[in-house]
N, C-alpha and C positions, 0 to 999 in steps of 0.2 A: 565594667572594665573590659576592654577589648584584649583578647589573648591571641597568641600565635596559633594555638590549637583551633580556635574558632576560624581564623583566617585560612588555616590549612584545610579545614573541612570545606570551606567555601571553594577553595581552589580545586579540590578533587571532585567535588560535585559537578562543577562546570566541565572539568576535563573528562570525566567518565560518564556524565549524563544523568546519573540517578544517585539518590541518597544511599541506596543499597550497595551500589558498586563502590562508592566512596568509603563506606563503612568497611567493606571487605578489604579494600586496598590499605586502609589505615589500621586494620586488625582490631576493629571494634564493632559495636552493634549499630544498627540503623537508628535505634532510639537515642543512642549517645550522639550520633551525628545530628539528629533533629534537635536535641537539646542544645548543642553548640550553636546551631543556627538561631534558635529562639533567644539564647542569651546574647548573641551578637545583635539581633534585631532590637532587643530590649536596651542594650548599651548605646546603640547608635540612634535609636528612634526611627529607623528606616525599615520599610517593608522590602525585603530582598528578593522574595519570590512571588510570582503571580499564582496564587492558590486557586484561582478560578480555572486554570488550565491544568491539563494532565502533565505529569512529569515535572522535572526541575526547570521551570521557566523563570529566568531572572527578570526582575523589573529594571527600568532604566537606572534607578538608584542602586540596585544590586550590581549591575554591570559596572557602574562607576566605582563602587566600593571594591569590586573584584580587582580592578586595575591597581588601586592603592594597596590592596592586600598582597598582590604579587610583588610589588616593590618592597614591602616590609619583609616578606618571606625571603626575598633575595638578599636584603641587607643582613638578615639573621643568619643566613647560610654563609655569607662572606665573613661575618664576625666569628662564627664557629670554626671556619676553616683556617683562621689565622694560627691556631694552636699547633698545626702540623708543620708550619714553617715553609710550606710549599705553595701557598696561595699567592697569586699575583694580584695585588690590590689595584682595583680600578679607581683611578683618580681623574679629576677634571681640573684643568688650569684655565681660568678665564684671563687671558693676557691682552692688555691694551697697549698699543704702540702707535707712534706717529709715523708719517710717511718715511722719514729719514731712516728709522730703524728697519722698516720694511724694505727699503732700498738696499740696506747694507747687511747687517749681521743677524736679522731675524731668521733666514734659512739656516744659518749655522746654529743658532740657539735651538730651534725646533728639532733639528737633527740630533743634537746632544741630549735634549730632553727625552726624546723617544728611546735613545740608547740607554740612558741612565735610569729611566723610570718606566719599565715595561707595563703596559696596560694604561698608560697615561693618555688621556684625551686632551689635546690642546685646542682651545677655542679662541683664536686670535681676533682682535678687533683693531682695525686701522682707522684712526679718527684724529680730530684736532685735540690739542692738549687740554683745553678747557672742558670739552665734552668728556674726555677720558677721566679727568679729575672728578667731575660731577658723578660719573658712573661709579667711580671708586667710593665716593662718599655715600652713594645710594646702595653700596654693597652689591653692585651688578658685575663688577670685575674683581679679580683677586690681586692683580699686580699690574702696574702701568709703568711705562718708560717714557718720560717726558722731560723737557727742560725745567730747570729749577725756578719756576715762576709762580707756583701755587703752594701754599702751606696750610696745614691744619694740625691742631694738637693731637688728633687721633690718627695721624698718618706718620709713618716712619719713612724717611727719605735716605736711601743708600746711594752715595756718589758713585757714578759709573765712569764717565769720561767727559772731557770738554771738546766742543766742536769749534774749530777755527773757520770762520766764515770770511769770504772775500767778496767785494763788489765785482759783479761781472756784467758784461754787455756783449751785444753782437759786435764783430769787428767793424771799426769805422764809426760807431755811434758817438763815442767820446773822442773828441779831436786831440786832446792833450795826451801824449803817450807817456808823460812822466808822472810823478806823484801829484795828485790834485787834493785840494782842501775839500772838506765836507760842504762848505758853502758853495764852492764851485760845482761840486757834484750835484747839489740840490737843484741846479738850473735845468737838469735833464729830467724827463719823465721817470718817475721812480715806481718800480714794481715792488709792492710791500705786502707781506702777509698781515692779516688782520688780528682782531682782538681774541679770536679763538685759538690762535697759534701761539705756542709757548715761546718759540724763537722770535716771532713777530712782536710779542709783548716786550721781550728782552731788548731787542734792537730799538724799538720805538721809544722805550724808556731811556735808553742810552742816548739817543739823538735829542730827546727833549731836555735831558740834563745838560746838554751842551748848547742849548738854544738854537738848534737847527730846525727850521721849518721847511717842510716839503710841499711846495705849492702845487705840483702836478703829480698826483698819486693814482696809480691803478692798483686796486686792492683785490687780493684773493687769498683765501685761507689755504689754498692748495700749493704745496711745494712743486708738484708736477706742472701746474698751470704757470707758476712763476718761471720755471725752466723753459717751457715752450714759448711764452711771451717774450722772454729775454732773447732767446735764440732767433726769434722772428724780428728782432730789432725794435721792439716797441718801448724799450726803456732799460734802465739800469736796475739790477736787483742784487741781493746778497745770496750766496749759495755756499755750502760747505766746500772749502777749498780743495781738499784732497779727494773727496768723493767724486767731484765733477771735473777734476783735472783732465780726465780723458777727453772731454769735450773741448777743453782749451788746447790740448795737444792736437786735436783734429781740426782746429781753426774755426770751430762753430761758436766759441765764446772767447772773450779775452778778459783777463783780470785787470781791474782798474785799481791801482794802488792809491791809497789815500793816507793823509796825515791829519788826525790820528787813524790808526787801523781799527777795524771792528774788534770788539772784545770777544774772547772765547765764550761760548755758551755752555754752561754746565748741564749735564743730563743726570737724571736720578731714576732709580728704581723705587717705586713708592707702593706701600701696602698699609692696610689698616692695622694699627697696633692694639686696637680694642677687639680684634678678632684673632686671638692667638692661634698661630699655625706654624709649626716647625717646618712643614713642607714649603710654604710660601717664603719663609725666611731663607730656606736652602736654595730656592730658585733665585732669589735676589742675589745671594752670594755667587751663584753660578753665573749670573748676568755680569757681575763685576769681572769675572775671568774672561768672558767671551766678547764683551762689548768692544766694537771697533767700527767707528764711523768713517774710516778712510777709504774703504773699497766697496764696490757695489756687489750685491748678490753673493755673499760669501757662503762657502760650504765648509 
């Protein structure tokens, strides 16, 4: 069985260079240090030192084990220091979001996380909804914020907000300045997000349920690409109404009103319920307070 005493001996042998100096530092004998190393080699089945060389020369396996040993010693020190109430716990949050969250309230969320959780390391990933959901299922992220288009029994979904989308196009592309039907709108080239996009899946399912076929589609999973293509006059797309209203006010895009209007897209914070974590649950609750898809780059 591997013990912390054995790992500690390994650490100080490497740090001080000899068994003798490690023993002196740990207030024990050189034979006791040698015994700890022998026990560690016996437990792991690894030869940790090159005994054909003079001095304490680590083998490649010994150097690899040393890295792991230091991680374990660090964890042990952090656990021990919790009792004085002064230790700042180092945490990691693997956070997955789509482009819209990155465009809007992600800066605000990260700022609040750093303030509320000293020592927290935030590891954000910006990707498509389907990819993020798959990474959550593979336990590669802790929390994701995506539209409510994917479900699984082992995932808890916390409602955040709904996003009101509107059809938008470059000025002059759609001739009718009044309210148009979906069938009439479908005559224009349509810029649509694909099957990896949560909002793309949501809108495409909604159109299909109403029997609307789109004969001319330019597809991209990127919200930024849709924005650029629409402003270039290549087709009609749907965009969050309030978030991109500044582009409408600047005359770069116009809103195309339709009957019926696009449905609001619900967004969720999702995390695994088979990986109990009070911390992740707390982050999801914080997200419900801060979530705001109406303004860009919030602080």
